[in-house]
N, C-alpha and C positions, 0 to 999 in steps of 0.2 A: 669518115673519121672512125677509127676503131671505138668500140664501146664495150665495157666489161662490167659484170656484177662480181665485185670483189668480196671475199669472205675473211673477216678479221677475227682474231682472238686477242684480247688485251693481256699483256705480260703482267701487269699489275693486279687487275681485278678478276681476271679470266672470263670475263663477259665476252659473248660473241655478237657480231653485228655484221650487217652487210651494207654496202654502199655501191653505187654506179658511178663510174669514172671513165674517162677516155683513155685510161692507162691503167696498168696495175700498180698504183702508186700507194705510198704510206698514207694513213689517216690517223686522225686523233680520236681517242676512245670517247664516245658519247656519254658513257657512263661515269667514268672517273676523271676524265680529261688527260689521261697519260698520252704523251705524244708520240708521233712517229712509229705507228704500229705497221708492220708489213702484212699484206694479205697472205694467208697460208693456203688459200684456194681461190678459184675464180672461175668465171665461166664467159667466154667470148660471145657477147651479144651483138656483134657488128652486123652480122646477117642471121636472121631467123625466119622461121616459118610459122605463121599464125593461122589458126583455123577460124574461118568465118562461115558459119553455116555449113554447107556442103563442100565449100572450097577451101583451098590451102593457099595462102598468100605469101609469097617470098618478098621479104622487105630487107632494106639495106639502110645503115647509117651512112649518109654521104659525107664526103670530105669537107664540105661547108658547114656541117654541125659543129656547134661552139659548146653551149652549156647543157646540151641535152642530146639525145641521140637523133632527133628530128628524122625519124624513119621515113623513107620513101618506098612506095609499092613498085616492084619490079614486075610482077606478074601474078596471075591466078591459075591454079591448077586443080584438076579433079582429084589428085592423090597427093599425099605428103611426100612420097617417094619422087614423084615428078617435080615438085617444088625444090626438094633437096638436090636433085640431080641438075636443075637448072642453075641453082646457086653455085654448085661446085663447077659447072662449065663456064661461068662467068668471070670476069676479071673483077676483083674487089676494090680497084681504084677508081 
């Protein structure tokens, strides 16, 4: 399942907030309650590389994820570049 960190700005109160969703969907302002704010920016978090000690771990949100990314480890690598290359070479489905 795709996973995104969406960045929102309220059209009514101009406050900014982030929220994670499985899509780039509208959200309600947590500050003033204005409804249906669309994200103005976001980051795809479906596949990421996380550093753990001296290793770089490639992880992906699986299709079975529902209410959270439920990340699964795909591999550990000695460099970030190797982990990113691995993710780029694998099918994301």
